[in-house]
Every structure is written in C-alpha cells, then in structure tokens.
N, C-alpha and C positions, 0 to 999 in steps of 0.2 A: 560551637559548630553551626554552620548555616543550616537552615531548614531547606533541604534540597528540593523537597516536593513543592513547597510554596514558591520558592524562587524559580523553579522550572515552569510552574504555571504562569508566573508573571512574565517570564521571558517568552513563552508561547503566546501569551495574550498580545504582547508587543509585536511579535512576528506576524500573527494573523491579522492584526489591525493594519499593518503595512500592506499585507497582501490584499486586504479589503479595499484600501485606498487605490491600489493599482487596478483592481477589478473595476472600480467605479470610474477611474480615469479612462480606461479602455472600453468601458461599457460592456464588460464581459466577465460575469461572475464565474464562468466555467474555468477561469484561470486558477481558481482555488485548487483544482486537481493537481496542478504543477507543484503546489505548496505541500501536498501530502507527504511525499518522500523527503522533501527538504526539512519539514517539521521534525522528523525523526533524527535527521542529521543535527539539527539545532539541539535537540535533547541530548544526544550522545556526546557531542562536543562540549556543551555547557557542563553537564554533570561530570564528564571526565576530568575537566580542569578545575571546577569549583570545589570538588570534594577533596582534592589533593592526594587521593589514594594512588591512582594510576598504576594498578597492578597489571600483571600479564593478562589476566582474564578481562579486566576492564579495557585494556588496549585491544585485545582480540575482538571483543563485542563491539567496541566503538568503530573499529576498522570495518567490520562486516556491515554494520548499519549504515555507515557513511558510504561505502561502496554501493550498496543497494539503493540508498536514497538519492544519491547524486545521479546514478544511471537512470533511475526512473524519472527524476525531475527533468533531466536532459531529453529523454525520449519523449515525454509529454510536452515539453516546451517546443521542440521542433514540430510536433504534430498539431498542437493546439494554439500556439501564440497568435497566429494570423488567421485562424478559423473563426467563423461566426460563433456566437454564443450558443452553447448546448441548449437543445429544446427544453430540458428540464428547468433551467434557469429562466428561459424566455417565458415559460408558463407561469413561473412564480411572479415575474414582473406583472403579467396580465392580471393575476389574482389580487395582487396587492395595490394595484392602481398607480396613480402618478403623484400622490402626496408624499411629503418628506418622510413619513413614517415607514415607507417602503425600505429605506436604507437601514433603519434599525431592525426591521423584520428580516431583511436579507442577512445582516450581520449575525443575528441571533440564530436563525434557522439554518444557515449554511456555514459560515465561518466559525462561529462559536461551537456549533455541533461537531465540526471536524476537530476542533481543538480538544474537546472533551474525549472524543473517541481516540484521538491520537495519544492523549495523556494516559488513558486506560491501557492501550495496547503497548505503550512504551515502558510500562512498569518493570519488566525484567532488565531493561537497560539501566534504569535508575538503581535498582537493587544491586546489580553487579558493580556499577561504577562507584557506589558509596561504600562498598564492602572492602575491608582491609585484608581479606583472605587472598593470599598470593599463591602462585604456582598453578599449573594446569594438570587436571586429572582425566580419568577415563570419560566422565560425563562431558567434559569440554570437547574432547575429540569426537565423541559420538554426535554431539550437537553441531559441531563444525561440519561433519560429513553430511548430516541431514540438511544443514543450511546450504551447502554446496549443491546438493541435488535440487533443492528448490530454486536456487539462483540459476542453475542450468536451464530448468524448465521455463522460468520467466524470461530470461535473456534470449534463449534460442527460439522460444515460442513467439516473442515479439518480433524478432528478426525475420523469422519465416513468414509471419503475417505481413510485415512491411514489404518484403520482397514480392510476395504473392500479389499484393494490391498494386504495386508499382508496375507490374507486367500488364500491358494493355490487353493481352490475349485472355486475361482472367476477368475482365469486366463482366459483371453480372453473375459470376460463378461464386461458389461457396468454398471457403478455405477448409480443406479436410485432408491435408497432406503433412508430411513430417511428423512432428509431435502431435499435431492436430488430428492425426489418424487414430491416436490412442486415448486422447481426452479432448472433449469439446472446448476445454478452457485450460490449456497448459500454463498460461501466464498466471491465472488466478490460483491454480493448484500450486505453482511455484511460490507465489507470495505467501500462501498459507503455510507451506512446508518450511519456508525460511523462518517464520515466526515460531514454529514448533522447535526448530533448531536453536533459536535464540533462547527460548524458554528452557530447553534441556541444559544449555550452558549455565543458565542462572541457577539451576538446581545444585550447583557446586558451592553456593554461598548460603549462609544462614537465612532461613525463611524464604529461600528462592521459590519454594513450592507454592507460596501464596500468590504468585503471579500466573497461576494456571489459567485465569480468566483472559489473559492477554491473547494467546493463540486461539482460545475458544471463541472470543469475540470476533477476531479478524476472519476466522474460518466461517462462522455463522453469517457474518456480514457479506462475505463473498458468495456464499452458497445460496442465501435466502433473501438478501436485501439489495445491495448496491452493485453486485457483480454479475453473477450468472443469470438471475431472473431478467434483468433489464436487457442483456445482450440476446438471450434466447427469445424474448418477446419481439425484439427487433427483426429476427430472422425467421420467425414462425411461419410466415407466408411464402418463404422462398421455396422454389420448386424442388430443390435438392434436400431441404431440411428434414422431412419426415424419414427418408432413408438414412441420412447421416445420424439422426437422433436414435434410430433403432440400432444402428451398427456400432456406435461409438460411445464409450463411457462418458458420463456427464462430468466427472471431476477427477477421480483417481485414475491414472493411466492403466489401461488394460488392453489386451489384444482385441481387435475388432471382432464383432459377432458376424457370422456368415449369414 
C-alpha cells in the first residue's frame, strides 16, 4: 500500500514549486494566496484516487473540499491576478535584498510554510480518504450541516463585500451591512466553520479524532495571525471603525450591540 502521507507531501511540493515559478515569472509572490484553496483540492483529489477506497464518506468530503477550494481560488484569481504585489511580500523583498539567495528565502518562508500549514490542516481529508469504512452516519450529516453554514457565510460574505466595493457611492466607507452587521469577518468565520464541519465528518472513521488540530490551527491562524489581525490593523484609523468595533462581534455572528 502506498504511503499516502509521504506521497501527498511530494505532490504538494511539486505543486507549490510550480506556483513559486509562476510567482517569480510575474514578479508577484502574492499569487501564492490563489494556491491556498487549490492546494486542498490537490490533496482531496490525489488521496481520493490513490488510496482506491472511494467510499461514500470519501466522496462527500472530497466534493466539499473541491467545491470550497475551487470557488476560493477563482475568487482570489479574479481579485489578485492583475493587482500589484501585496505589501507584505514587497517588504520581504526589501529585507532580503537583490542577491539570488532571496529566491530561496522566499520559497522557504512563503511557499514552503504554506505547504506545511496546508498539510497539517488537510489531515482529516487524508484520514477519511484512506479509510475503508463505508456508509454515512449521524456525525457525517452533522458535519455536513456545519460545513454548509460555514460555506454560506464565506460565499455570501465575499459576495456582499465585492458588491459593496464595486458601488462608487461606497468609496471611503466601511463595509458593515448584510452578514458584516453581525460579525466583522463573516468570510473568516465561514472558513473556520467549514473546517470544523470537515473534522466532525472525519470522526466517523477510526482515529479521526486525532485530526482535532486541523480546525484548531486554521481557527487560530485566522483569529490571531494571518486573517483578523491584519485586516483590523488596516482599518483601525478609519473614521467609522471605532463605532463598528464596539457594536459588532469580532468573529462569531451575534446581534449588534446598541
């Protein structure tokens, strides 16, 4: 039997190396963000077919991950492909200078780091896809419902934000309508919720509980590292921010405070 974990790591290494080459060709390392969702699709599709199990649960989880990953990649592709490189990666270039070592540093600090995080978060997918346990149970349906709630918040939240930004009348204003009225980050809340749904589905297979670190890692990343803090720092000086911050829940959707 193939060592699915080692093989998946090798496939991801090849995938991110290709993404790295594209980023250098376009002089834009911010394009790695597009690869985030696609990387999970690669894991789901590869492990689904290479293990040969292809149970109902594996089919379900692979479809859910593929649906999420392709949508996110397409959304970010349309938004970022022709935009200038994100300031974070521009600052990295400045720190690392102009010698050829900068490419190795960029690959290790950006692309390889994303690979490792992706592999950690993707563990429930691999656990389910390599399991021979068939049939769907109560936990699978509970996980599916939770995943659908998360998908709703991410998709609708992204759509509402896009529509808001495209309206010239909203220039200079802060997005605080629709789902953004109940949480300052509906899309991040949605993404974390989807991974909790995936994890709950994985509880139906032997040792599925060992993947608890998957939803914990993505939730902590979004709340304290790469998601919420960066965005809130960006809008901290906005005139409407202090009121919006006091009235609206940071992450979990709640009624606005008066």
